[in-house]
N, CA, C and O of each residue as an XYZ file, in Angstrom:
368
protein
N     108.415     92.956     97.654
C     107.643     92.249     96.707
C     106.271     93.020     96.568
O     105.662     93.396     97.570
N     105.845     93.222     95.386
C     104.546     93.841     95.097
C     103.673     92.883     94.325
O     104.080     92.273     93.336
N     102.439     92.774     94.825
C     101.399     92.051     94.159
C     100.361     93.082     93.682
O      99.756     93.821     94.459
N     100.203     93.077     92.366
C      99.315     94.121     91.718
C      98.005     93.487     91.356
O      97.974     92.466     90.669
N      96.883     94.096     91.824
C      95.557     93.558     91.522
C      95.205     93.823     90.089
O      95.815     94.662     89.427
N      94.205     93.096     89.609
C      93.708     93.268     88.241
C      93.112     94.652     88.123
O      92.664     95.249     89.102
N      93.120     95.161     86.862
C      92.586     96.460     86.582
C      93.201     97.560     87.486
O      92.488     98.403     88.030
N      94.529     97.524     87.627
C      95.304     98.438     88.421
C      96.326     99.115     87.581
O      96.774     98.534     86.592
N      96.735    100.343     87.921
C      97.762    101.030     87.193
C      98.836    101.543     88.157
O      98.549    102.397     88.996
N     100.085    101.028     88.047
C     101.110    101.466     88.953
C     102.272    101.891     88.108
O     102.356    101.503     86.942
N     103.189    102.688     88.662
C     104.399    103.112     88.047
C     105.457    103.121     89.078
O     105.263    103.675     90.160
N     106.605    102.510     88.778
C     107.791    102.535     89.690
C     108.376    103.871     89.442
O     108.869    104.154     88.350
N     108.329    104.748     90.499
C     108.885    106.079     90.366
C     110.316    106.227     90.852
O     111.027    107.170     90.504
N     110.715    105.242     91.684
C     112.152    105.310     92.192
C     112.542    103.918     92.637
O     111.792    103.245     93.345
N     113.760    103.478     92.204
C     114.259    102.225     92.739
C     115.779    102.332     92.899
O     116.521    102.352     91.917
N     116.221    102.400     94.150
C     117.648    102.472     94.440
C     117.917    101.444     95.605
O     117.862    101.770     96.791
N     118.207    100.196     95.169
C     118.356     99.067     96.074
C     119.513     99.328     97.113
O     119.406     98.943     98.277
N     120.581     99.976     96.662
C     121.693    100.293     97.540
C     121.366    101.282     98.650
O     121.840    101.150     99.779
N     120.568    102.250     98.320
C     120.222    103.298     99.289
C     118.867    102.935     99.989
O     118.420    103.654    100.883
N     118.238    101.827     99.571
C     116.949    101.399    100.075
C     115.908    102.558     99.946
O     115.186    102.862    100.896
N     115.859    103.151     98.822
C     114.906    104.232     98.533
C     114.047    103.782     97.285
O     114.503    103.798     96.142
N     112.862    103.411     97.578
C     111.971    102.952     96.512
C     110.608    103.609     96.612
O     110.173    103.988     97.699
N     109.947    103.741     95.501
C     108.586    104.306     95.501
C     107.795    103.879     94.287
O     108.345    103.635     93.213
N     106.462    103.793     94.485
C     105.567    103.426     93.462
C     104.346    104.408     93.461
O     103.902    104.875     94.510
N     103.849    104.683     92.273
C     102.700    105.515     92.118
C     101.530    104.563     91.753
O     101.631    103.787     90.802
N     100.484    104.632     92.480
C      99.252    103.845     92.233
C      98.181    104.815     91.747
O      97.578    105.542     92.537
N      97.941    104.814     90.353
C      96.980    105.705     89.818
C      95.564    105.232     90.137
O      94.702    106.046     90.465
N      95.321    103.951     90.047
C      94.061    103.340     90.490
C      94.256    101.890     90.678
O      95.181    101.289     90.132
N      93.377    101.317     91.456
C      93.505     99.849     91.656
C      93.984     99.534     93.030
O      93.727    100.283     93.972
N      94.725     98.363     93.170
C      95.210     97.909     94.479
C      96.551     97.141     94.305
O      96.829     96.497     93.293
N      97.332     97.270     95.362
C      98.588     96.539     95.459
C      98.812     96.040     96.902
O      98.315     96.636     97.857
N      99.500     95.038     97.027
C      99.913     94.561     98.378
C     101.455     94.513     98.317
O     102.060     93.967     97.394
N     102.036     95.107     99.340
C     103.498     95.154     99.425
C     103.981     94.421    100.597
O     103.413     94.535    101.683
N     105.007     93.673    100.425
C     105.774     93.035    101.531
C     107.184     93.574    101.438
O     108.045     93.052    100.729
N     107.375     94.636    102.183
C     108.690     95.350    102.166
C     109.657     94.828    103.175
O     109.278     94.525    104.306
N     110.896     94.717    102.793
C     111.931     94.244    103.739
C     112.248     95.417    104.717
O     111.961     96.574    104.410
N     112.811     95.117    105.829
C     113.195     96.078    106.854
C     114.206     97.067    106.267
O     115.250     96.670    105.749
N     113.878     98.362    106.357
C     114.739     99.395    105.902
C     115.767     99.726    106.930
O     115.383    100.059    108.052
N     117.087     99.662    106.638
C     118.121     99.888    107.628
C     118.924    101.094    107.348
O     119.624    101.550    108.253
N     118.894    101.682    106.136
C     119.598    102.847    105.820
C     118.930    104.059    106.385
O     117.700    104.108    106.405
N     119.702    105.096    106.873
C     119.145    106.260    107.525
C     118.167    107.034    106.660
O     117.158    107.517    107.174
N     118.425    107.170    105.372
C     117.478    107.903    104.449
C     116.613    106.935    103.633
O     115.917    107.372    102.716
N     116.637    105.677    103.932
C     115.850    104.716    103.181
C     114.330    104.821    103.423
O     113.887    105.194    104.509
N     113.567    104.491    102.413
C     112.134    104.514    102.562
C     111.494    103.815    101.442
O     112.105    103.678    100.383
N     110.234    103.337    101.614
C     109.460    102.773    100.529
C     108.047    103.466    100.657
O     107.410    103.409    101.708
N     107.618    104.085     99.597
C     106.331    104.823     99.599
C     105.524    104.403     98.475
O     106.044    104.137     97.392
N     104.170    104.325     98.698
C     103.217    104.142     97.651
C     102.363    105.430     97.612
O     101.687    105.764     98.585
N     102.405    106.121     96.506
C     101.696    107.402     96.344
C     100.417    107.193     95.434
O     100.462    106.571     94.373
N      99.311    107.754     95.936
C      98.069    107.749     95.154
C      97.655    109.183     94.975
O      98.240    110.080     95.583
N      96.626    109.422     94.127
C      96.178    110.826     94.020
C      95.567    111.361     95.303
O      95.343    112.568     95.394
N      95.280    110.518     96.313
C      94.767    110.991     97.590
C      95.745    111.104     98.719
O      95.476    111.781     99.711
N      96.868    110.458     98.592
C      97.886    110.503     99.674
C      99.030    109.562     99.461
O      99.236    109.034     98.368
N      99.791    109.355    100.546
C     100.981    108.550    100.525
C     100.987    107.572    101.734
O     100.609    107.947    102.843
N     101.424    106.309    101.493
C     101.651    105.340    102.556
C     103.163    105.022    102.466
O     103.683    104.634    101.420
N     103.836    105.208    103.616
C     105.245    104.949    103.714
C     105.555    103.927    104.723
O     104.905    103.887    105.767
N     106.526    103.080    104.475
C     106.777    101.962    105.377
C     108.334    101.845    105.637
O     109.162    102.364    104.890
N     108.638    101.152    106.708
C     110.012    100.844    107.100
C     110.281     99.417    106.969
O     111.454     99.048    107.024
N     109.333     98.553    106.799
C     109.456     97.065    106.764
C     108.230     96.424    107.252
O     108.079     96.214    108.455
N     107.327     96.095    106.360
C     105.978     95.630    106.767
C     105.254     94.946    105.604
O     105.750     94.864    104.481
N     104.094     94.477    105.925
C     103.258     93.813    104.983
C     101.907     94.652    104.943
O     101.188     94.706    105.941
N     101.596     95.280    103.804
C     100.431     96.103    103.797
C      99.756     96.171    102.430
O     100.342     95.761    101.428
N      98.511     96.693    102.383
C      97.707     96.696    101.177
C      97.334     98.172    101.001
O      97.067     98.863    101.985
N      97.315     98.671     99.722
C      96.858    100.000     99.426
C      95.873     99.832     98.235
O      96.177     99.203     97.221
N      94.710    100.417     98.419
C      93.730    100.506     97.299
C      93.270    101.928     97.041
O      93.034    102.698     97.972
N      93.150    102.259     95.793
C      92.638    103.596     95.464
C      91.543    103.459     94.471
O      91.735    102.831     93.430
N      90.365    104.037     94.752
C      89.231    104.027     93.948
C      89.113    105.378     93.190
O      88.735    106.393     93.775
N      89.436    105.367     91.912
C      89.483    106.568     91.170
C      88.124    107.252     91.064
O      88.081    108.478     90.956
N      87.051    106.542     91.090
C      85.702    107.115     90.890
C      85.311    107.937     92.182
O      84.619    108.950     92.083
N      85.753    107.491     93.344
C      85.407    108.209     94.610
C      86.536    108.962     95.199
O      86.341    109.761     96.115
N      87.777    108.725     94.679
C      88.944    109.473     95.309
C      89.330    108.919     96.633
O      89.991    109.605     97.413
N      88.956    107.726     96.921
C      89.174    107.154     98.263
C      90.405    106.234     98.225
O      90.586    105.445     97.297
N      91.234    106.361     99.251
C      92.469    105.548     99.460
C      92.246    104.697    100.728
O      91.921    105.228    101.790
N      92.430    103.344    100.594
C      92.277    102.493    101.749
C      93.663    101.831    102.018
O      94.373    101.425    101.099
N      93.988    101.751    103.272
C      95.303    101.087    103.671
C      94.946    100.045    104.753
O      94.288    100.355    105.746
N      95.394     98.826    104.527
C      95.281     97.736    105.476
C      96.727     97.293    105.870
O      97.564     97.072    104.994
N      97.001     97.169    107.172
C      98.316     96.773    107.563
C      98.219     95.332    108.218
O      97.531     95.112    109.215
N      98.937     94.419    107.595
C      98.928     93.050    108.083
C     100.003     92.819    109.128
O      99.833     92.013    110.042
N     101.137     93.548    108.983
C     102.241     93.425    109.906
C     103.060     94.624    109.886
O     103.343     95.125    108.798
N     103.500     95.171    111.044
C     104.418     96.352    111.059
C     103.611     97.646    111.198
O     102.440     97.661    111.576
N     104.315     98.722    110.866
C     103.687    100.103    110.947
C     103.795    100.787    109.622
O     104.818    100.730    108.938
N     102.684    101.452    109.267
C     102.631    102.208    108.005
C     102.236    103.671    108.425
O     101.302    103.899    109.194
N     102.987    104.597    107.884
C     102.678    106.061    108.024
C     101.818    106.477    106.837
O     102.268    106.331    105.701
N     100.633    106.977    107.035
C      99.752    107.360    105.930
C      99.533    108.870    106.016
O      99.188    109.378    107.083
N      99.728    109.602    104.903
C      99.555    111.038    104.896
C      98.591    111.401    103.769
O      98.579    110.778    102.707
N      97.796    112.411    104.030
C      96.942    113.000    102.954
C      97.768    114.018    102.198
O      98.897    114.319    102.586
N      97.210    114.554    101.114
C      97.939    115.582    100.346
C      98.259    116.808    100.985
O      99.143    117.521    100.511
N      97.577    117.161    102.103
C      97.857    118.291    102.931
C      99.047    118.030    103.880
O      99.507    118.956    104.548
N      99.531    116.826    103.945
C     100.610    116.513    104.861
C     100.227    116.074    106.256
O     101.082    115.890    107.122
N      98.935    115.907    106.464
C      98.462    115.388    107.720
C      98.620    113.864    107.791
O      98.061    113.163    106.947
N      99.381    113.318    108.794
C      99.748    111.914    108.822
C      99.297    111.220    110.076
O      99.156    111.820    111.141
N      99.076    109.937    109.913
C      98.788    108.999    111.039
C      99.642    107.770    110.866
O     100.107    107.459    109.770
N      99.845    107.058    111.998
C     100.555    105.778    111.985
C      99.662    104.725    112.449
O     100.060    103.562    112.517
């Protein structure tokens, strides 16, 4: 489930329910995702912004991107989120 904030721009870039492979692009604004547990070996859910990527396996999290500053913020309410910058440097 995705909750999209006002004055936000998102695009669903991939949706394959059977393979559990989903992705969204957040150009600017904010979204909150409550993703179900991914059980497929190649399954993933990612939110991509111009600053980086937040990927989850089953969790409740928020992603915000401020277009004017180029800043991406990630808040995790439950579970684990892997966040990577555009250079591929990641943290969990």
